[in-house]
C-alpha positions as CSV (number, residue, x, y, z in Angstrom):
1,M,-36.0,-8.8,13.0
2,K,-34.2,-6.9,10.5
3,K,-34.7,-4.3,8.5
4,V,-35.1,-4.5,4.7
5,M,-32.9,-1.5,3.2
6,S,-34.8,0.6,0.5
7,E,-33.3,0.5,-3.1
8,E,-32.2,4.1,-2.4
9,E,-30.3,3.3,0.8
10,K,-28.7,0.3,-1.2
11,A,-27.7,2.8,-4.0
12,R,-26.3,4.9,-1.5
13,N,-24.4,2.2,0.0
14,R,-22.9,1.2,-3.3
15,Q,-21.9,4.9,-4.0
16,L,-20.2,5.1,-0.4
17,M,-18.4,1.6,-0.9
18,H,-17.1,3.3,-4.3
19,E,-15.6,6.0,-2.4
20,I,-14.1,4.2,0.2
21,L,-12.3,2.3,-2.5
22,D,-11.2,5.0,-4.0
23,I,-10.2,6.5,-0.7
24,V,-8.1,3.2,0.0
25,L,-6.4,3.3,-3.7
26,D,-5.5,7.0,-3.3
27,T,-3.6,6.7,-0.1
28,N,-2.0,3.2,-1.0
29,G,-1.1,3.9,-4.9
30,F,-0.6,1.1,-6.8
31,E,2.8,-0.2,-5.7
32,N,4.0,-2.7,-2.9
33,R,3.8,-0.7,0.4
34,R,6.1,-2.4,2.7
35,R,7.8,0.2,5.0
36,D,11.1,-1.0,4.0
37,E,10.5,0.0,0.5
38,T,8.3,3.4,1.1
39,G,9.2,4.5,4.1
40,T,6.5,5.8,6.5
41,L,4.3,6.2,4.0
42,P,0.8,4.7,5.0
43,T,-0.3,1.1,3.9
44,L,-4.1,0.3,3.9
45,F,-5.7,-3.2,3.9
46,L,-9.1,-3.8,2.7
47,Y,-11.0,-6.9,4.1
48,F,-14.2,-7.8,2.9
49,S,-16.3,-10.5,4.3
50,G,-18.9,-11.7,2.5
51,H,-20.5,-14.0,5.1
52,V,-21.3,-10.5,7.4
53,S,-21.6,-8.0,4.6
54,G,-18.7,-6.1,6.1
55,V,-15.6,-4.4,4.9
56,N,-13.1,-3.9,7.6
57,I,-10.0,-1.4,6.7
58,D,-6.8,-1.5,8.9
59,I,-4.6,1.7,8.7
60,H,-0.8,1.7,9.3
61,E,-0.1,5.3,9.3
62,D,3.5,5.0,9.2
63,G,4.0,2.0,6.4
64,W,3.3,-1.7,6.8
65,D,5.2,-4.1,8.7
66,S,4.8,-7.1,10.7
67,G,3.7,-5.0,13.7
68,G,-0.2,-4.2,13.9
69,H,-2.4,-1.2,12.7
70,K,-3.2,2.0,14.1
71,S,-6.5,2.9,13.0
72,E,-9.2,0.3,12.1
73,F,-12.5,1.2,10.3
74,N,-15.5,-1.2,9.8
75,F,-18.6,-0.8,7.5
76,Y,-21.5,-3.2,6.8
77,I,-23.2,-2.8,3.6
78,D,-26.2,-4.7,4.6
79,R,-27.4,-1.9,6.7
80,P,-27.1,2.4,5.8
81,I,-23.4,3.3,5.9
82,D,-23.1,6.2,8.2
83,E,-21.4,8.9,6.1
84,T,-19.8,10.6,9.2
85,A,-17.7,7.6,9.6
86,V,-16.7,7.7,5.9
87,E,-15.7,11.2,6.5
88,N,-13.7,10.1,9.6
89,F,-12.2,7.6,7.5
90,R,-11.4,10.1,4.7
91,T,-9.6,12.5,7.3
92,A,-7.3,9.5,9.0
93,C,-6.2,8.6,5.5
94,R,-5.6,12.7,4.7
95,M,-3.7,12.7,8.2
96,A,-1.7,9.4,7.5
97,L,-0.4,11.6,4.4
98,T,0.4,14.7,6.0
99,D,4.1,15.7,5.7
100,K,5.3,12.2,4.6
101,T,4.6,11.9,0.5
102,E,7.2,14.4,-0.9
103,I,10.2,13.1,1.5
104,D,9.4,9.5,1.4
105,V,9.1,9.3,-2.4
106,L,12.6,10.8,-2.5
107,E,13.9,8.4,-0.1
108,R,12.0,5.5,-2.1
109,D,13.7,6.8,-5.3
110,I,17.1,6.6,-3.6
111,K,16.8,3.4,-2.4
112,K,15.6,2.4,-5.9
113,Q,18.6,3.7,-7.6
114,E,21.0,2.4,-4.9
115,R,19.6,-1.1,-5.6
116,A,20.2,-0.6,-9.3
117,V,23.7,0.6,-8.8
118,A,24.2,-2.6,-6.5
119,E,22.8,-4.8,-9.2
120,E,25.3,-3.2,-11.9
121,R,27.9,-3.5,-9.6
122,R,27.4,-7.2,-9.2
123,K,27.1,-7.8,-13.0
124,L,30.7,-5.5,-13.5
125,S,32.3,-8.2,-10.8
126,R,30.6,-11.2,-12.8
127,M,32.0,-9.7,-16.4
128,R,35.5,-9.0,-14.5
129,K,36.0,-12.6,-13.0
130,K,34.7,-13.9,-16.6
131,L,37.3,-11.8,-18.3
132,A,40.3,-12.7,-15.5
133,R,39.5,-16.5,-16.3
134,M,39.7,-15.7,-20.1
135,T,42.9,-13.9,-19.7
136,R,44.4,-17.2,-17.7
137,K,43.1,-19.7,-20.1
138,E,44.7,-17.4,-23.2
139,E,47.8,-17.0,-20.9
140,E,48.1,-20.9,-20.4
141,R,48.0,-21.5,-24.1
């Protein structure tokens, strides 16, 4: 028979789940995390399965692509969460960020600037074509 958790255990689980979510948000940030956009910054996936009271987190240490994840953590909120497992999760996220953040941020900014320049070049090309058409029409008159 399954043990019923005390109110204290439920409150502690709630606190730990909030902490887990904070770790996910701190690691992922608030932007798309595809590898082609963010380089090797880690990407986390958090899944909640209400039918089994489970939370699964996949860590793609070098950014997300269509391949698989490298680390996985599972927590079940219908039983006391192992605080050591939460600490191991925190450490894995910290390690996934080590020696990457500053370089990847710079690379991401460069890619954004390159995309902006490419868009401006497309606009300029369209304007030149339009101007050439208008000039031809004027010359034909």
